[in-house]
Backbone bond lengths (Angstrom), bond angles and torsions (degrees), N, CA, C in turn:
res aa  C-N    CA-C-N  psi(-1)  N-CA   C-N-CA  omega(-1)  CA-C   N-CA-C  phi
1 M - - - 1.427 - - 1.531 108.82 -
2 V 1.343 116.78 128.22 1.453 122.95 -179.54 1.525 108.43 -105.91
3 I 1.307 114.59 127.91 1.461 119.42 178.51 1.525 107.93 -107.72
4 C 1.312 116.08 122.63 1.458 121.08 177.76 1.517 109.72 -94.72
5 V 1.290 114.78 122.19 1.453 120.27 175.56 1.521 106.12 -110.12
6 E 1.303 114.67 108.57 1.451 119.47 -177.15 1.526 109.96 -78.02
7 K 1.304 116.03 132.31 1.461 122.05 177.71 1.528 108.36 -72.21
8 Y 1.323 116.06 133.04 1.457 120.68 179.09 1.525 109.43 -74.35
9 I 1.292 116.23 127.71 1.457 122.40 177.76 1.523 108.14 -121.37
10 D 1.309 115.67 125.97 1.459 121.00 178.10 1.527 107.93 -88.12
11 Y 1.311 116.12 94.39 1.460 121.28 -177.05 1.524 112.19 -68.00
12 E 1.310 116.87 -31.24 1.464 120.45 177.84 1.536 109.70 -64.01
13 E 1.312 115.80 -43.81 1.465 120.87 179.77 1.522 111.01 -63.83
14 R 1.324 116.51 -43.89 1.468 120.74 179.40 1.521 111.01 -64.17
15 A 1.332 116.79 -40.46 1.469 121.02 178.97 1.527 110.32 -64.87
16 A 1.327 117.65 -38.81 1.462 121.38 178.34 1.525 110.95 -63.79
17 L 1.328 116.93 -39.40 1.457 121.53 177.23 1.524 110.32 -62.24
18 L 1.323 115.78 -47.62 1.466 119.73 179.88 1.528 111.20 -64.63
19 K 1.309 117.04 -38.82 1.463 120.92 178.68 1.526 110.71 -62.75
20 A 1.330 116.64 -41.14 1.465 120.54 179.24 1.525 111.35 -63.47
21 L 1.307 116.67 -34.24 1.467 120.92 -179.11 1.522 113.24 -86.84
22 A 1.321 117.57 -8.05 1.465 122.08 -172.13 1.526 112.54 -80.91
23 H 1.310 116.36 50.38 1.458 121.72 175.16 1.533 106.65 -150.95
24 P 1.326 117.72 134.66 1.472 119.57 -176.76 1.527 114.26 -56.99
25 V 1.313 118.01 -38.46 1.467 120.69 -179.98 1.519 110.39 -66.26
26 R 1.319 117.64 -42.93 1.470 120.18 -179.53 1.527 110.77 -68.30
27 L 1.320 117.52 -38.02 1.469 119.80 175.25 1.526 110.04 -60.68
28 R 1.307 115.78 -43.51 1.469 120.51 -179.45 1.531 110.68 -63.09
29 I 1.309 116.96 -43.69 1.462 120.93 179.71 1.523 110.84 -61.19
30 V 1.320 117.47 -50.31 1.469 121.17 -177.39 1.529 110.17 -65.07
31 H 1.321 117.07 -42.19 1.466 120.24 179.53 1.528 110.08 -62.69
32 S 1.317 116.85 -41.51 1.460 120.72 178.18 1.524 111.42 -62.92
33 L 1.326 116.86 -42.26 1.461 119.84 177.91 1.525 111.04 -61.55
34 L 1.313 116.62 -41.08 1.465 120.80 -177.66 1.524 113.17 -72.08
35 T 1.320 116.67 -29.82 1.463 119.50 -178.13 1.524 112.33 -92.82
36 G 1.330 116.26 10.21 1.460 120.21 174.74 1.503 113.83 86.94
37 G 1.314 116.65 19.98 1.463 120.64 178.85 1.510 111.61 -78.59
38 C 1.306 115.04 -150.98 1.462 121.66 -177.24 1.519 111.50 -61.83
39 H 1.312 115.36 144.62 1.456 120.15 -178.97 1.521 113.64 -123.90
40 N 1.346 117.80 3.31 1.461 119.49 174.28 1.523 109.35 -132.64
41 V 1.310 116.44 164.62 1.463 121.49 -173.02 1.522 111.49 -62.01
42 G 1.327 116.86 -41.84 1.465 120.05 -178.78 1.514 112.56 -58.89
43 C 1.318 116.35 -44.87 1.466 120.48 179.17 1.532 111.16 -67.45
44 M 1.340 116.60 -41.16 1.466 120.47 178.44 1.525 110.87 -62.90
45 E 1.316 115.67 -37.89 1.465 121.39 179.26 1.525 109.62 -61.98
46 K 1.319 116.85 -48.03 1.465 121.47 -178.49 1.523 112.44 -65.73
47 S 1.316 116.56 -43.73 1.467 119.69 -175.29 1.523 113.34 -74.74
48 S 1.331 116.59 -25.98 1.465 119.26 -176.57 1.521 113.87 -99.46
49 G 1.338 116.31 -20.30 1.455 119.81 -176.57 1.521 113.40 80.41
50 M 1.334 117.17 5.33 1.467 121.77 178.59 1.520 109.03 -89.26
51 S 1.320 115.50 159.67 1.460 120.05 177.71 1.531 110.35 -72.41
52 Q 1.334 114.90 159.18 1.455 119.94 177.94 1.525 110.58 -60.03
53 S 1.328 117.04 -41.42 1.461 119.34 -178.21 1.520 111.42 -65.50
54 C 1.320 117.42 -36.81 1.477 120.88 178.28 1.530 110.36 -64.36
55 V 1.333 116.22 -48.64 1.463 120.98 179.52 1.526 109.69 -60.80
56 S 1.320 116.70 -44.82 1.465 120.99 -178.52 1.525 111.98 -62.62
57 Q 1.326 117.07 -40.89 1.466 120.34 178.94 1.519 111.22 -62.58
58 H 1.319 116.80 -42.21 1.468 120.03 179.07 1.529 110.66 -67.77
59 L 1.316 117.00 -39.50 1.466 119.91 177.47 1.522 111.18 -63.39
60 Q 1.312 117.87 -37.18 1.461 120.85 178.15 1.531 110.83 -62.77
61 K 1.313 117.20 -41.37 1.468 120.31 178.06 1.529 110.25 -64.88
62 L 1.317 116.32 -40.13 1.464 120.12 178.81 1.523 111.24 -67.16
63 R 1.324 117.28 -38.92 1.472 120.91 177.42 1.523 110.71 -65.73
64 A 1.319 116.71 -44.05 1.469 121.06 -178.89 1.520 111.29 -60.92
65 A 1.321 116.91 -32.79 1.466 121.35 -179.75 1.529 112.02 -87.35
66 G 1.320 117.38 -3.06 1.459 119.96 179.56 1.511 114.04 78.23
67 V 1.326 116.94 18.93 1.464 120.91 -179.06 1.524 110.63 -82.39
68 V 1.319 116.86 -38.73 1.459 121.05 177.24 1.520 109.39 -125.18
69 M 1.322 114.73 159.15 1.463 121.98 175.79 1.520 107.36 -123.98
70 A 1.323 115.63 154.93 1.455 121.11 -179.10 1.515 110.86 -122.27
71 E 1.318 115.77 144.54 1.456 122.05 175.71 1.523 107.93 -132.83
72 R 1.304 115.85 131.25 1.462 120.86 -179.61 1.528 109.62 -90.04
73 S 1.331 114.29 137.38 1.461 121.83 174.19 1.526 106.46 -135.32
74 G 1.308 116.47 98.53 1.462 120.74 -174.67 1.518 109.56 66.93
75 N 1.325 116.19 -125.09 1.461 121.14 179.02 1.521 113.30 -87.24
76 E 1.308 117.03 -10.10 1.462 121.64 -176.45 1.524 111.52 -96.05
77 V 1.324 115.39 148.05 1.456 122.08 173.28 1.526 106.59 -116.25
78 Y 1.308 116.56 125.39 1.463 122.36 -179.40 1.524 109.19 -109.02
79 Y 1.316 115.71 138.06 1.458 122.46 -176.06 1.517 110.50 -111.79
80 H 1.331 114.89 151.60 1.467 120.89 174.31 1.522 108.33 -152.08
81 A 1.319 115.52 159.90 1.468 120.62 178.13 1.517 108.66 -62.99
82 A 1.318 115.57 141.62 1.459 120.89 -171.51 1.519 114.37 -81.74
83 S 1.331 118.87 -23.29 1.461 118.45 -173.62 1.518 112.68 -157.78
84 R 1.305 113.50 163.92 1.471 119.84 174.31 1.529 110.46 -68.51
85 E 1.327 116.24 -27.92 1.461 120.62 176.93 1.533 110.51 -61.14
86 V 1.324 116.59 -44.58 1.463 121.11 177.25 1.528 109.11 -62.67
87 A 1.320 116.74 -44.64 1.462 120.53 179.61 1.531 111.33 -61.31
88 A 1.317 117.51 -42.55 1.466 120.91 179.59 1.520 111.26 -64.05
89 L 1.317 116.58 -40.97 1.461 120.76 178.28 1.528 110.64 -63.49
90 M 1.321 116.81 -45.56 1.464 120.72 179.68 1.532 110.93 -65.36
91 A 1.321 116.88 -39.49 1.463 120.36 178.45 1.526 110.89 -61.46
92 A 1.325 116.51 -42.33 1.464 120.02 178.21 1.521 110.63 -65.36
93 L 1.301 116.54 -40.83 1.455 121.68 -178.28 1.525 112.08 -65.95
94 F 1.316 116.65 -40.47 1.463 121.31 -177.13 1.525 113.71 -99.53
95 E 1.323 116.45 7.73 1.469 122.38 179.72 1.528 111.03 53.09
96 E 1.329 114.97 51.24 1.457 122.32 178.68 1.525 108.63 -124.13
97 E 1.309 115.44 174.67 1.457 121.65 177.69 1.529 109.02 -103.24
98 T 1.315 116.83 137.90 1.465 119.55 -179.75 1.527 112.19 -64.02
99 E 1.334 117.25 -22.22 1.464 120.58 178.73 1.516 111.66 -63.40
100 Q 1.335 117.24 -21.63 1.472 122.04 179.14 1.522 111.50 -77.29
101 Y 1.307 117.23 -14.68 1.456 121.59 -171.37 1.519 112.90 -89.23
102 V 1.323 113.79 152.44 1.457 122.55 174.79 1.514 106.80 -97.97
103 L 1.332 116.36 117.09 1.459 120.69 179.60 1.509 111.40 -112.50
């Protein structure tokens, strides 16, 4: 007799993650964080050519969805990818290896 125990998957949570990433600017921000790029708003603003308010708004959406986390150091706030799950998803999307990423 074989007993199947189905793994619980929170589809709402997964959809929220995908929704948070479903914008070119947010994909660029997360990919940059994972590849060791800019980690604060000022640097992201300079490297992307976007305004500080635009970058900040996208970061807020990513934070709310749990995609990125922020840490304050003095007056600066530094961002990083929140989980290996996010890194694995981005690696699959960009056909890269998670070992290349900075977590």
